[in-house]
MIBAGU-113500 format. One record per atom (N, C-alpha, C, O): residue in one letter; atom name; x, y, z. Coordinates in Angstrom, 3 decimals, m for minus. Example, Ala and Ser with C-alpha at 12.3 -4.5 7.8 and 13.67 -1.06 7.14 Angstrom:
BEGIN
(A,N,(13.190,m5.690,7.800))
(A,CA,(12.300,m4.500,7.800))
(A,C,(13.200,m3.300,7.800))
(A,O,(14.236,m3.319,8.465))
(S,N,(12.850,m2.250,7.080))
(S,CA,(13.670,m1.060,7.140))
(S,C,(12.900,0.030,7.870))
(S,O,(13.409,1.138,8.039))
***
This chain:
BEGIN
(M,N,(0.603,m1.131,m0.109))
(M,CA,(m0.233,0.129,0.053))
(M,C,(0.835,0.993,m0.316))
(M,O,(1.869,0.922,0.348))
(S,N,(0.746,1.976,m1.474))
(S,CA,(1.518,3.326,m1.540))
(S,C,(0.640,4.196,m0.722))
(S,O,(1.062,4.067,0.427))
(A,N,(m0.326,4.984,m0.719))
(A,CA,(m1.195,5.451,m0.892))
(A,C,(m2.413,5.775,0.101))
(A,O,(m3.206,4.845,0.250))
(V,N,(m2.702,7.089,0.875))
(V,CA,(m4.278,6.767,1.259))
(V,C,(m5.038,8.062,0.254))
(V,O,(m4.590,9.105,m0.224))
(L,N,(m6.001,7.592,0.231))
(L,CA,(m7.439,8.691,m1.161))
(L,C,(m8.020,9.306,0.434))
(L,O,(m8.106,8.848,1.573))
(D,N,(m8.308,10.472,m0.183))
(D,CA,(m9.344,10.815,0.585))
(D,C,(m10.652,11.025,0.060))
(D,O,(m10.427,11.806,m0.864))
(A,N,(m11.778,10.831,0.073))
(A,CA,(m13.218,10.813,m0.545))
(A,C,(m12.993,11.616,m1.841))
(A,O,(m13.390,11.074,m2.873))
(S,N,(m12.400,12.855,m1.942))
(S,CA,(m12.612,13.509,m3.535))
(S,C,(m11.850,12.531,m4.243))
(S,O,(m12.277,12.362,m5.385))
(A,N,(m10.678,11.700,m3.886))
(A,CA,(m10.475,11.158,m5.228))
(A,C,(m10.533,9.810,m5.175))
(A,O,(m9.627,9.192,m5.732))
(L,N,(m11.343,9.252,m4.664))
(L,CA,(m11.762,8.155,m4.627))
(L,C,(m13.583,8.636,m5.200))
(L,O,(m14.535,7.856,m5.220))
(L,N,(m13.602,9.863,m5.538))
(L,CA,(m15.099,10.119,m6.225))
(L,C,(m14.728,10.776,m7.634))
(L,O,(m15.586,11.199,m8.409))
(S,N,(m12.972,10.825,m7.947))
(S,CA,(m13.530,11.174,m9.007))
(S,C,(m13.252,9.608,m9.604))
(S,O,(m14.221,9.060,m10.130))
(V,N,(m12.503,9.175,m9.569))
(V,CA,(m12.197,8.422,m9.970))
(V,C,(m14.194,7.692,m10.833))
(V,O,(m14.697,7.653,m11.955))
(L,N,(m14.563,7.327,m9.560))
(L,CA,(m16.080,6.850,m9.402))
(L,C,(m17.092,7.739,m10.392))
(L,O,(m18.207,7.278,m10.635))
(L,N,(m16.673,9.051,m10.972))
(L,CA,(m17.559,10.016,m11.589))
(L,C,(m16.903,10.198,m12.866))
(L,O,(m17.495,10.579,m13.875))
(G,N,(m15.153,9.805,m12.781))
(G,CA,(m14.624,10.144,m14.368))
(G,C,(m14.644,11.518,m14.246))
(G,O,(m14.994,12.158,m15.237))
(E,N,(m14.254,12.272,m12.948))
(E,CA,(m13.842,13.469,m13.029))
(E,C,(m12.085,14.065,m13.269))
(E,O,(m10.963,13.570,m13.381))
(R,N,(m12.506,14.951,m13.261))
(R,CA,(m10.903,15.430,m14.000))
(R,C,(m9.472,15.147,m12.575))
(R,O,(m9.786,15.682,m11.512))
(G,N,(m8.511,14.633,m12.560))
(G,CA,(m8.103,13.824,m11.276))
(G,C,(m7.661,12.203,m11.021))
(G,O,(m6.870,11.557,m10.333))
(E,N,(m9.083,11.917,m12.408))
(E,CA,(m8.862,10.146,m12.280))
(E,C,(m7.652,9.379,m12.651))
(E,O,(m7.207,8.429,m12.007))
(D,N,(m7.110,9.912,m13.843))
(D,CA,(m5.707,9.709,m13.762))
(D,C,(m4.834,9.282,m13.253))
(D,O,(m4.318,8.171,m13.126))
(I,N,(m4.631,10.443,m12.882))
(I,CA,(m3.440,10.412,m11.659))
(I,C,(m4.086,9.519,m10.132))
(I,O,(m3.215,8.820,m9.614))
(V,N,(m5.167,9.496,m9.568))
(V,CA,(m5.710,8.385,m8.818))
(V,C,(m5.401,6.725,m9.276))
(V,O,(m4.657,5.910,m8.730))
(V,N,(m6.020,6.618,m10.139))
(V,CA,(m6.113,5.442,m10.865))
(V,C,(m4.742,4.443,m10.852))
(V,O,(m4.859,3.268,m10.506))
(P,N,(m3.795,4.852,m11.146))
(P,CA,(m2.637,3.931,m10.665))
(P,C,(m2.105,3.609,m9.286))
(P,O,(m1.354,2.660,m9.058))
(V,N,(m2.593,4.558,m8.287))
(V,CA,(m3.053,3.870,m6.817))
(V,C,(m3.539,3.271,m6.445))
(V,O,(m3.273,2.648,m5.417))
(L,N,(m4.712,3.164,m7.278))
(L,CA,(m5.768,2.687,m6.826))
(L,C,(m6.192,1.574,m5.499))
(L,O,(m6.350,1.629,m4.280))
(R,N,(m6.269,0.366,m6.819))
(R,CA,(m5.647,m0.793,m5.817))
(R,C,(m4.601,m0.824,m4.656))
(R,O,(m3.457,m0.394,m4.797))
(G,N,(m5.059,m1.342,m3.546))
(G,CA,(m4.342,m1.437,m2.800))
(G,C,(m4.051,m0.046,m1.375))
(G,O,(m3.481,0.037,m0.287))
(S,N,(m5.034,0.994,m2.487))
(S,CA,(m4.359,2.143,m1.101))
(S,C,(m5.739,1.751,m0.191))
(S,O,(m6.605,0.879,m0.117))
(A,N,(m5.224,3.320,0.596))
(A,CA,(m6.048,2.839,2.186))
(A,C,(m7.204,3.680,2.128))
(A,O,(m7.309,4.327,1.086))
(M,N,(m8.295,3.865,3.181))
(M,CA,(m8.805,5.245,3.447))
(M,C,(m9.745,4.857,4.376))
(M,O,(m10.339,3.779,4.337))
(S,N,(m9.877,5.618,5.120))
(S,CA,(m10.282,5.837,6.793))
(S,C,(m11.828,5.242,6.508))
(S,O,(m12.390,5.617,5.480))
(A,N,(m12.477,4.369,7.365))
(A,CA,(m14.117,4.336,7.283))
(A,C,(m14.671,6.030,7.411))
(A,O,(m15.804,6.425,7.136))
(V,N,(m13.495,6.878,7.915))
(V,CA,(m14.889,8.362,8.021))
(V,C,(m14.665,8.350,6.594))
(V,O,(m15.820,8.318,6.169))
(N,N,(m13.996,8.355,5.712))
(N,CA,(m13.793,8.590,3.636))
(N,C,(m15.300,8.234,3.404))
(N,O,(m16.275,8.735,2.843))
(I,N,(m14.897,6.772,4.339))
(I,CA,(m16.254,6.523,3.111))
(I,C,(m17.579,6.343,3.393))
(I,O,(m18.485,5.950,2.657))
(S,N,(m17.595,6.776,4.897))
(S,CA,(m18.686,7.647,4.543))
(S,C,(m19.143,8.426,4.294))
(S,O,(m20.315,8.665,4.582))
(E,N,(m18.510,9.033,3.750))
(E,CA,(m18.743,10.894,2.768))
(E,C,(m18.522,10.392,1.781))
(E,O,(m19.394,10.829,1.030))
(C,N,(m17.874,9.692,1.207))
(C,CA,(m18.102,8.899,m0.568))
(C,C,(m19.502,8.374,m0.236))
(C,O,(m20.285,8.915,m1.017))
(C,N,(m20.070,7.640,0.503))
(C,CA,(m21.268,6.918,m0.032))
(C,C,(m22.289,8.420,0.492))
(C,O,(m23.113,8.707,m0.377))
(A,N,(m22.322,9.182,1.507))
(A,CA,(m22.731,10.100,1.246))
(A,C,(m23.087,11.182,0.222))
(A,O,(m24.100,11.848,0.006))
(R,N,(m22.065,11.116,m0.236))
(R,CA,(m21.835,12.197,m1.646))
(R,C,(m22.529,11.074,m2.991))
(R,O,(m23.560,11.104,m3.662))
(A,N,(m21.660,10.396,m2.935))
(A,CA,(m21.698,9.888,m4.554))
(A,C,(m23.425,10.009,m4.862))
(A,O,(m23.635,10.437,m5.997))
(P,N,(m24.461,9.766,m4.207))
(P,CA,(m25.573,10.126,m4.378))
(P,C,(m25.975,11.181,m4.568))
(P,O,(m27.168,11.179,m4.871))
(E,N,(m25.377,12.421,m4.519))
(E,CA,(m25.899,13.728,m4.763))
(E,C,(m25.112,14.051,m6.131))
(E,O,(m25.486,15.096,m6.663))
(R,N,(m24.130,13.372,m6.774))
(R,CA,(m23.404,13.816,m7.457))
(R,C,(m23.808,12.599,m8.717))
(R,O,(m23.018,12.326,m9.621))
(G,N,(m24.738,12.161,m8.617))
(G,CA,(m25.278,11.248,m9.390))
(G,C,(m24.871,9.464,m9.572))
(G,O,(m25.099,8.542,m10.356))
(A,N,(m24.294,9.666,m8.569))
(A,CA,(m23.574,8.084,m8.261))
(A,C,(m24.657,7.216,m7.323))
(A,O,(m25.336,7.906,m6.563))
(A,N,(m24.859,5.939,m7.305))
(A,CA,(m25.483,5.728,m6.103))
(A,C,(m24.291,4.574,m4.852))
(A,O,(m23.768,3.517,m5.207))
(A,N,(m24.202,4.991,m3.929))
(A,CA,(m23.530,4.449,m2.573))
(A,C,(m23.335,2.916,m2.967))
(A,O,(m22.394,2.410,m2.356))
(A,N,(m23.871,2.219,m3.674))
(A,CA,(m22.911,0.356,m3.885))
(A,C,(m22.539,1.252,m5.219))
(A,O,(m23.175,0.746,m6.144))
(A,N,(m22.103,1.891,m5.493))
(A,CA,(m21.006,2.281,m6.777))
(A,C,(m19.665,1.956,m5.314))
(A,O,(m18.789,1.111,m5.131))
(V,N,(m20.074,2.914,m4.708))
(V,CA,(m18.967,3.174,m3.754))
(V,C,(m18.277,1.926,m3.016))
(V,O,(m17.069,1.696,m3.075))
(L,N,(m19.257,1.116,m2.279))
(L,CA,(m18.998,m0.390,m1.506))
(L,C,(m18.165,m1.299,m2.899))
(L,O,(m17.102,m1.911,m2.789))
(K,N,(m18.835,m1.190,m3.918))
(K,CA,(m17.939,m2.645,m5.000))
(K,C,(m16.993,m1.554,m5.365))
(K,O,(m16.194,m2.335,m5.882))
(A,N,(m16.545,m0.648,m5.490))
(A,CA,(m15.003,0.027,m5.562))
(A,C,(m14.165,m0.397,m4.874))
(A,O,(m13.166,m1.024,m5.226))
(I,N,(m14.486,m0.098,m3.819))
(I,CA,(m13.453,m0.533,m1.894))
(I,C,(m13.238,m1.732,m2.158))
(I,O,(m12.054,m2.044,m2.032))
(E,N,(m14.306,m2.997,m2.660))
(E,CA,(m13.910,m4.424,m3.199))
(E,C,(m13.252,m4.831,m4.412))
(E,O,(m12.368,m5.684,m4.332))
(R,N,(m13.599,m4.281,m5.647))
(R,CA,(m12.807,m4.388,m6.504))
(R,C,(m11.231,m3.790,m6.702))
(R,O,(m10.273,m4.149,m7.386))
(F,N,(m11.402,m3.006,m6.020))
(F,CA,(m9.888,m2.248,m6.022))
(F,C,(m9.337,m2.858,m4.470))
(F,O,(m8.251,m2.370,m4.154))
(E,N,(m9.695,m3.469,m3.845))
(E,CA,(m9.444,m4.466,m2.849))
(E,C,(m8.695,m2.823,m1.635))
(E,O,(m7.583,m2.850,m1.108))
(I,N,(m9.466,m1.913,m1.539))
(I,CA,(m9.093,m0.659,m0.894))
(I,C,(m8.953,m1.235,0.429))
(I,O,(m9.854,m1.916,0.919))
(D,N,(m8.045,m1.032,0.930))
(D,CA,(m8.326,m1.170,2.776))
(D,C,(m8.454,0.332,3.493))
(D,O,(m7.892,1.425,3.570))
(V,N,(m9.716,m0.493,4.002))
(V,CA,(m10.779,0.305,4.588))
(V,C,(m9.821,0.336,6.518))
(V,O,(m9.535,m0.584,7.284))
(V,N,(m9.651,1.622,6.597))
(V,CA,(m9.343,1.548,8.307))
(V,C,(m10.240,2.281,9.038))
(V,O,(m10.632,3.448,9.008))
(P,N,(m10.512,1.130,9.828))
(P,CA,(m11.472,2.086,11.350))
(P,C,(m10.627,2.763,12.164))
(P,O,(m9.520,2.489,12.629))
(F,N,(m11.682,4.127,12.293))
(F,CA,(m11.170,5.492,13.338))
(F,C,(m11.013,4.935,14.573))
(F,O,(m11.932,4.670,15.349))
(D,N,(m9.619,4.722,14.791))
(D,CA,(m9.984,4.416,16.716))
(D,C,(m9.528,4.938,16.702))
(D,O,(m9.230,5.666,15.755))
(M,N,(m8.935,4.932,18.343))
(M,CA,(m8.939,5.759,19.534))
(M,C,(m7.941,7.075,19.140))
(M,O,(m8.294,8.253,19.093))
(T,N,(m6.304,6.405,18.814))
(T,CA,(m5.561,7.291,18.795))
(T,C,(m5.318,7.847,17.460))
(T,O,(m4.352,8.591,17.294))
(Q,N,(m6.206,7.516,16.374))
(Q,CA,(m6.755,8.920,14.933))
(Q,C,(m7.209,9.626,15.412))
(Q,O,(m6.980,10.777,15.038))
(A,N,(m8.296,9.367,16.731))
(A,CA,(m9.590,10.579,16.945))
(A,C,(m8.565,11.086,18.045))
(A,O,(m9.214,11.598,18.957))
(V,N,(m7.587,11.118,18.221))
(V,CA,(m7.305,11.323,19.245))
(V,C,(m6.182,12.557,18.565))
(V,O,(m6.478,13.743,18.716))
(R,N,(m5.143,12.243,17.963))
(R,CA,(m4.532,12.443,16.882))
(R,C,(m5.355,13.843,16.050))
(R,O,(m5.073,15.038,16.138))
(A,N,(m6.315,13.251,15.342))
(A,CA,(m7.199,14.033,14.086))
(A,C,(m7.927,15.283,15.630))
(A,O,(m8.494,16.299,15.229))
(A,N,(m7.852,15.116,16.922))
(A,CA,(m8.260,16.408,17.696))
(A,C,(m7.138,17.408,17.796))
(A,O,(m7.316,18.625,17.860))
(E,N,(m5.713,16.671,17.806))
(E,CA,(m4.598,17.733,18.379))
(E,C,(m4.233,18.593,16.983))
(E,O,(m3.519,19.595,17.011))
(L,N,(m5.059,17.841,15.289))
(L,CA,(m5.060,19.023,14.187))
(L,C,(m6.121,20.183,14.344))
(L,O,(m6.225,21.033,13.460))
(R,N,(m6.888,20.210,15.452))
(R,CA,(m7.596,21.071,15.467))
(R,C,(m7.664,23.027,15.447))
(R,O,(m8.680,23.706,15.594))
(E,N,(m6.389,23.476,15.243))
(E,CA,(m6.014,24.322,15.563))
(E,C,(m6.255,24.842,13.684))
(E,O,(m6.900,25.725,13.118))
(D,N,(m5.082,23.423,13.116))
(D,CA,(m5.363,23.677,11.753))
(D,C,(m6.798,23.527,11.063))
(D,O,(m7.386,23.790,10.015))
(A,N,(m6.969,22.994,12.196))
(A,CA,(m8.218,22.895,11.446))
(A,C,(m9.429,24.010,11.165))
(A,O,(m10.308,23.929,10.307))
(R,N,(m9.263,24.845,11.929))
(R,CA,(m10.396,25.549,12.086))
(R,C,(m9.575,26.867,11.147))
(R,O,(m10.218,27.469,10.287))
(R,N,(m8.222,27.187,11.408))
(R,CA,(m6.841,27.824,10.314))
(R,C,(m7.768,27.780,9.268))
(R,O,(m8.639,28.646,9.195))
(L,N,(m7.663,26.591,8.191))
(L,CA,(m8.230,26.322,6.818))
(L,C,(m9.203,25.845,6.557))
(L,O,(m9.383,25.484,5.394))
(G,N,(m10.218,25.656,7.548))
(G,CA,(m11.691,25.404,7.405))
(G,C,(m11.625,23.500,6.610))
(G,O,(m12.052,22.985,5.576))
(I,N,(m10.909,23.063,7.716))
(I,CA,(m10.697,20.999,6.923))
(I,C,(m11.797,21.103,7.909))
(I,O,(m12.270,22.071,8.506))
(S,N,(m12.127,19.592,7.915))
(S,CA,(m13.094,18.636,8.504))
(S,C,(m12.799,17.722,8.842))
(S,O,(m11.737,17.357,8.337))
(L,N,(m13.382,16.813,9.771))
(L,CA,(m12.903,15.761,10.922))
(L,C,(m12.752,14.450,9.643))
(L,O,(m11.924,13.540,9.675))
(G,N,(m13.581,14.630,8.791))
(G,CA,(m12.629,13.733,7.450))
(G,C,(m11.435,14.000,6.917))
(G,O,(m10.566,13.199,6.575))
(D,N,(m11.433,15.110,6.866))
(D,CA,(m10.316,15.724,5.697))
(D,C,(m9.148,15.581,7.339))
(D,O,(m8.484,14.849,6.604))
(R,N,(m8.634,15.589,8.241))
(R,CA,(m8.138,14.964,9.841))
(R,C,(m8.355,13.745,9.811))
(R,O,(m7.247,13.286,10.088))
(A,N,(m9.298,12.561,9.604))
(A,CA,(m8.820,11.609,9.799))
(A,C,(m8.049,10.385,8.375))
(A,O,(m7.802,9.180,8.416))
(C,N,(m7.917,11.195,7.507))
(C,CA,(m7.297,10.797,6.497))
(C,C,(m5.795,11.262,6.297))
(C,O,(m4.816,10.596,5.960))
(L,N,(m5.900,12.463,6.573))
(L,CA,(m4.485,12.787,7.134))
(L,C,(m3.825,12.057,8.174))
(L,O,(m2.596,12.039,8.108))
(V,N,(m4.516,11.296,9.362))
(V,CA,(m4.166,11.370,10.098))
(V,C,(m3.616,10.015,10.019))
(V,O,(m2.515,9.661,10.443))
(V,N,(m4.865,8.994,9.187))
(V,CA,(m4.081,7.575,8.624))
(V,C,(m3.159,7.647,7.328))
(V,O,(m3.063,6.601,6.686))
(A,N,(m2.649,8.476,6.991))
(A,CA,(m1.096,8.754,5.872))
(A,C,(m0.302,9.402,6.518))
(A,O,(0.812,9.473,6.000))
(E,N,(m0.532,10.296,8.170))
(E,CA,(0.998,9.798,9.026))
(E,C,(1.136,9.272,9.373))
(E,O,(2.364,9.213,9.432))
(Q,N,(0.402,7.911,10.256))
(Q,CA,(m0.218,7.057,10.663))
(Q,C,(1.338,6.000,9.663))
(Q,O,(2.489,5.625,9.882))
(R,N,(0.283,5.959,8.551))
(R,CA,(1.138,5.070,7.251))
(R,C,(2.633,5.281,6.481))
(R,O,(3.388,4.658,5.734))
(R,N,(2.547,6.532,7.145))
(R,CA,(3.682,7.486,6.284))
(R,C,(3.679,7.232,5.024))
(R,O,(4.838,6.999,4.681))
(V,N,(2.784,7.140,3.945))
(V,CA,(2.805,7.375,2.882))
(V,C,(1.634,8.636,2.379))
(V,O,(0.949,9.329,3.131))
(R,N,(1.671,8.660,0.900))
(R,CA,(1.175,9.745,m0.013))
(R,C,(m0.454,9.959,0.133))
(R,O,(m1.294,9.133,m0.221))
(L,N,(m0.686,11.067,0.648))
(L,CA,(m2.120,11.572,0.968))
(L,C,(m2.526,12.252,m0.719))
(L,O,(m1.868,13.067,m1.366))
(F,N,(m3.910,11.534,m1.114))
(F,CA,(m3.846,11.886,m2.843))
(F,C,(m5.584,12.269,m2.114))
(F,O,(m6.228,11.560,m1.341))
(T,N,(m6.079,14.020,m2.874))
(T,CA,(m6.498,14.437,m3.055))
(T,C,(m6.844,16.117,m3.643))
(T,O,(m6.016,16.949,m4.016))
(A,N,(m8.207,16.240,m3.577))
(A,CA,(m8.438,17.216,m4.279))
(A,C,(m8.667,18.558,m3.550))
(A,O,(m9.008,19.481,m4.290))
(D,N,(m8.582,18.753,m2.637))
(D,CA,(m8.811,19.775,m1.821))
(D,C,(m7.242,20.481,m1.191))
(D,O,(m6.488,20.269,m0.241))
(E,N,(m7.319,21.433,m2.375))
(E,CA,(m6.176,22.219,m1.405))
(E,C,(m5.283,22.679,m0.385))
(E,O,(m4.095,22.861,m0.117))
(R,N,(m7.318,22.844,0.368))
(R,CA,(m6.328,22.990,2.212))
(R,C,(m6.445,22.255,2.436))
(R,O,(m7.243,22.387,3.364))
(L,N,(m6.211,21.024,2.304))
(L,CA,(m5.551,20.009,3.204))
(L,C,(m3.541,20.170,2.341))
(L,O,(m2.639,19.753,3.067))
(S,N,(m3.170,20.697,1.050))
(S,CA,(m1.166,20.722,1.002))
(S,C,(m1.264,21.435,2.034))
(S,O,(m0.473,21.112,2.920))
(R,N,(m1.976,22.341,2.278))
(R,CA,(m1.469,23.737,3.579))
(R,C,(m1.282,23.015,5.130))
(R,O,(m0.893,23.840,5.957))
(V,N,(m1.439,21.939,5.557))
(V,CA,(m1.724,21.435,6.820))
(V,C,(0.236,20.491,6.626))
(V,O,(0.673,19.866,5.660))
(S,N,(0.855,20.775,7.855))
(S,CA,(1.720,20.464,7.513))
(S,C,(2.482,19.677,8.895))
(S,O,(3.037,20.180,9.872))
(I,N,(2.191,17.851,8.420))
(I,CA,(2.440,17.102,8.690))
(I,C,(3.451,16.115,9.334))
(I,O,(3.762,15.579,10.397))
(G,N,(3.825,16.234,7.771))
(G,CA,(5.581,15.480,7.802))
(G,C,(5.002,14.606,6.485))
(G,O,(5.932,14.137,5.829))
(I,N,(3.535,14.252,5.902))
(I,CA,(3.554,13.805,4.724))
(I,C,(3.285,14.379,3.456))
(I,O,(2.796,15.508,3.412))
(E,N,(3.604,13.591,2.157))
(E,CA,(3.829,14.248,1.546))
(E,C,(1.837,14.047,0.567))
(E,O,(1.053,13.111,0.409))
(I,N,(1.851,15.179,0.276))
(I,CA,(0.043,15.374,0.070))
(I,C,(m0.396,15.650,m1.424))
(I,O,(m0.705,16.836,m1.549))
(L,N,(m0.552,14.755,m2.879))
(L,CA,(m0.565,15.269,m3.320))
(L,C,(m1.911,15.779,m3.878))
(L,O,(m2.987,15.624,m3.300))
(L,N,(m1.746,16.373,m5.008))
(L,CA,(m3.793,17.509,m5.568))
(L,C,(m3.228,16.301,m6.640))
(L,O,(m2.230,15.613,m6.855))
(I,N,(m4.610,16.557,m7.153))
(I,CA,(m5.003,15.331,m8.012))
(I,C,(m5.594,16.329,m9.827))
(I,O,(m5.578,16.038,m11.023))
(R,N,(m6.021,17.507,m9.004))
(R,CA,(m5.908,18.483,m9.742))
(R,C,(m6.100,20.109,m9.483))
(R,O,(m5.926,20.905,m10.406))
***
């Protein structure tokens, strides 16, 4: 596993959006926080895709769904100052923490995440 995806990265693939060409090569075997899976399932129908398509993609591409545990919850809380300053959500912090724990790149379409400095590479897909 060489990447963590946030909701925007997976949705770019499912919806054929700009940036999918950057995500597809790292999709198989990547990881996502369960919090971000929830975001995908909520947003997919708003954007014309079924929530079931999210679950099928997770299975098809063998995406590692990382449960949101106590350690991650505490670390996400520690990022609260960045969250307030940059306007990032709990879901954003969840994917940041998974990437930090695993010491891998985070793929996102959210430019605000690139301004969080926690010692990981954050790759903007568009």
